[in-house]
C-alpha positions in Angstrom: 32.4 27.0 55.3 29.9 24.7 53.8 26.7 24.4 55.8 24.2 21.7 55.3 20.4 21.3 54.6 17.4 19.8 52.7 15.8 21.2 49.7 12.6 21.4 50.7 11.2 23.6 47.8 11.8 23.6 44.3 9.9 25.4 41.4 11.3 23.7 38.1 9.6 25.9 35.9 11.2 28.8 37.5 14.6 27.6 38.2 14.6 28.2 42.2 13.6 26.7 45.5 14.5 26.9 49.5 17.0 25.0 51.8 16.0 24.1 55.3 19.2 24.2 57.2 19.9 21.2 59.1 19.7 23.4 62.2 16.2 24.0 61.7 16.8 28.2 61.1 15.4 30.3 58.4 14.7 28.8 54.9 17.4 30.1 52.6 16.7 31.2 48.9 18.7 29.1 46.1 18.9 29.5 42.2 19.4 27.2 39.6 22.8 28.9 38.9 23.8 28.5 42.6 24.6 24.5 41.9 27.9 23.8 41.3 26.7 20.3 39.4 24.1 22.0 37.1 23.7 18.4 35.0 22.1 17.2 38.0 18.3 17.9 38.8 17.5 19.1 42.2 15.0 17.1 43.9 13.0 18.3 46.9 14.0 16.6 50.1 17.6 15.9 49.1 20.3 16.9 51.2 23.0 19.4 49.8 25.8 21.3 51.1 26.1 25.0 50.5 27.9 28.1 51.5 25.6 31.6 52.2 26.1 35.0 50.3 24.7 38.1 50.0 23.5 40.0 46.8 23.5 43.5 46.5 20.7 44.2 48.4 21.8 42.4 51.2 19.3 39.3 50.7 21.0 35.9 52.2 21.2 33.1 49.5 22.9 30.1 48.9 25.5 28.9 46.4 28.2 26.3 45.3 25.9 24.1 46.4 26.2 19.9 46.0 24.3 17.2 46.5 25.2 15.4 49.8 29.0 16.9 49.9 30.7 19.7 48.9 32.4 19.9 45.7 35.4 18.8 44.7 37.9 21.4 43.3 40.7 19.9 40.9 44.1 22.1 41.4 44.8 23.2 38.3 48.6 22.4 37.4 51.2 24.8 38.9 54.0 26.2 36.6 57.3 27.4 37.9 57.7 30.8 36.8 60.5 30.7 34.4 62.1 34.0 35.5 62.3 32.6 38.9 63.7 29.6 37.5 66.6 31.7 36.1 67.8 33.3 39.3 69.0 30.3 41.1 70.3 28.8 37.7 72.3 32.1 36.6 73.7 32.6 40.1 74.8 28.8 40.1 76.5 29.3 36.6 78.2 32.3 37.9 79.6 30.8 40.6 80.9 28.3 37.9 82.2 30.9 36.3 84.2 32.5 38.7 86.2 29.3 39.9 87.3 28.6 36.3 88.1 32.6 35.9 89.5 33.3 39.7 90.9 31.4 42.3 87.9 31.1 44.1 87.9 26.8 45.2 85.8 24.4 43.5 84.7 23.6 46.9 82.7 26.5 47.2 80.5 25.7 44.2 79.9 22.4 45.3 79.1 23.7 48.9 76.5 25.9 47.5 75.1 22.6 45.2 74.9 20.7 48.4 73.3 23.4 50.5 70.6 24.1 47.8 70.0 20.8 47.2 69.4 20.1 51.5 67.3 23.3 51.7 65.1 22.2 49.1 64.3 18.7 50.8 64.0 20.5 53.8 61.3 22.6 52.8 59.3 19.7 51.0 59.9 18.1 54.5 58.4 20.9 56.2 55.2 20.8 53.6 54.8 17.3 54.5 54.9 18.1 58.2 52.3 21.0 57.4 50.2 18.7 55.7 50.2 16.1 58.0 49.9 18.5 61.0 53.1 17.1 62.4 55.9 19.2 64.1 57.1 22.1 61.8 60.8 22.6 61.1 61.7 26.1 62.5 61.6 29.4 59.8 64.7 30.2 61.6 66.6 27.0 60.5 65.0 27.6 56.7 66.5 31.3 56.8 69.8 30.2 58.0 70.0 27.5 55.2 69.3 30.3 52.8 71.6 32.9 54.2 74.6 30.3 54.1 74.0 29.7 50.3 70.9 27.4 50.1 68.7 30.4 48.7 68.6 29.0 45.2 67.4 25.3 46.2 64.8 27.4 48.4 63.7 29.5 45.7 62.9 26.4 43.5 61.3 24.6 46.2 59.2 27.7 47.4 57.8 27.4 43.6 57.6 23.5 43.4 55.9 22.7 46.7 53.6 25.8 46.6 55.1 26.5 50.2 56.0 29.9 52.0 55.3 32.0 48.9 52.6 33.9 50.2 53.6 34.2 53.9 55.0 38.2 53.5 57.0 38.6 56.5 58.7 34.8 55.5 59.3 36.3 52.3 60.8 39.8 53.2 63.2 37.6 55.5 64.1 35.3 52.5 64.9 37.6 50.5 67.3 39.8 53.2 69.2 36.5 53.6 69.5 36.3 49.5 71.1 39.9 49.6 73.4 39.6 52.4 74.4 35.5 50.9 75.0 37.3 47.5 76.8 40.4 48.8 78.9 38.0 50.9 80.1 35.9 47.9 80.9 39.2 45.5 83.5 40.0 48.9 84.4 36.8 48.6 85.7 36.9 45.1 87.8 40.1 45.7 91.3 39.7 46.1 90.8 40.6 49.8 88.3 37.6 50.2 90.0 35.0 48.6 93.1 35.7 50.7 90.9 35.4 53.6 89.0 32.1 52.3 92.7 30.5 51.7 93.7 31.4 54.7 90.1 29.8 56.7 90.6 26.5 54.3 94.2 26.3 55.1 
């Protein structure tokens, strides 16, 4: 959280001063290194925003100070982890291979592709809803999509939109759906699974 105050004391030779918070509370020490934009010279009575920290002796000081407004941090470019990209790509390729060398219907290949695309854009819609503070998409729906075969698209969407990548309970359930779906697919390409699938499709 950024606080606001006025730079009421500044010693340019020694490079430090004091900020008086807007609420009139006790002055806070600030060093020249505590300013975010160091190319600007501090001026007495100038309004600043800052964060509060404690030094090793427990004394309060201001840091990340900026003039008039909180500093704007530029996001560093985000790159998709190549290993994470390989996982869904390999799985889709494996499905295609099974279509060629087994009696697995090509409809299953199309099903995974379409459901992954739907899941990818569902994650994107949920990310947008989170940013706009609108009604969110149920996490249960996201897990159901993954369980039934949309998990490759979900994995790519998590990285692309930087969405649901830090929520550990969600990720645990997500990877459980991946395991169950992969296990189900491996059973599906067995003679028994293919026989059941043919009966179902007919």
